[in-house]
C-alpha positions as a printed Julia matrix, in Angstrom:
62×3 Matrix{Float64}:
 -24.03  -50.28  -35.03
 -24.5   -52.7   -32.18
 -20.9   -53.88  -32.45
 -19.68  -50.28  -32.36
 -21.72  -49.58  -29.23
 -20.41  -52.73  -27.51
 -16.84  -51.85  -28.38
 -17.37  -48.36  -26.96
 -19.02  -49.75  -23.83
 -16.17  -52.14  -23.01
 -13.29  -49.92  -24.1
 -10.98  -48.84  -21.27
  -8.59  -46.63  -23.2
  -9.84  -43.39  -21.6
  -9.89  -44.68  -18.02
  -6.4   -43.4   -17.23
  -7.27  -39.97  -18.55
 -10.35  -39.82  -16.34
  -8.24  -40.84  -13.32
  -5.76  -38.06  -14.0
  -8.51  -35.48  -14.46
 -10.12  -36.47  -11.15
  -6.75  -36.45   -9.36
  -5.89  -33.02  -10.78
  -9.29  -31.62   -9.79
  -8.83  -32.96   -6.26
  -5.39  -31.32   -5.99
  -6.74  -27.99   -7.22
  -9.66  -28.17   -4.79
  -7.3   -28.94   -1.92
  -5.12  -26.0    -2.95
  -8.09  -23.63   -2.92
  -9.04  -24.91    0.53
  -5.54  -24.32    1.9
  -5.36  -20.83    0.4
  -8.73  -19.94    1.92
  -7.66  -21.05    5.4
  -4.33  -19.23    5.16
  -5.92  -16.05    3.8
  -8.43  -15.8     6.65
  -5.72  -16.44    9.24
  -3.45  -13.89    7.58
  -6.17  -11.26    7.74
  -6.62  -11.81   11.48
  -2.87  -11.56   12.09
  -2.61   -8.4     9.98
  -5.44   -6.76   11.92
  -3.83   -7.72   15.22
  -0.45   -6.31   14.19
  -2.09   -3.12   12.92
  -3.93   -2.63   16.22
  -0.77   -3.27   18.24
   1.26   -0.82   16.19
  -1.48    1.83   16.45
  -1.46    1.59   20.27
   2.3     2.05   20.63
   3.12    5.52   21.93
   6.5     7.02   21.28
   8.69    7.52   24.34
   9.88   10.94   25.35
  13.03   11.94   23.5
  12.25   10.0    20.33
């Protein structure tokens, strides 16, 4: 049992998998952050465009 525990303790076969999981999680987190920033900016732009279009008055003859 002790030998099995020592072998498990010093085994490095899963280290690459852990690295890839951490790297993937970081990429997904960064993606969520970018989408959040873009979505809030997009909402402000959409509101600004909507307000501008609402204030436009048609010219005579149109």
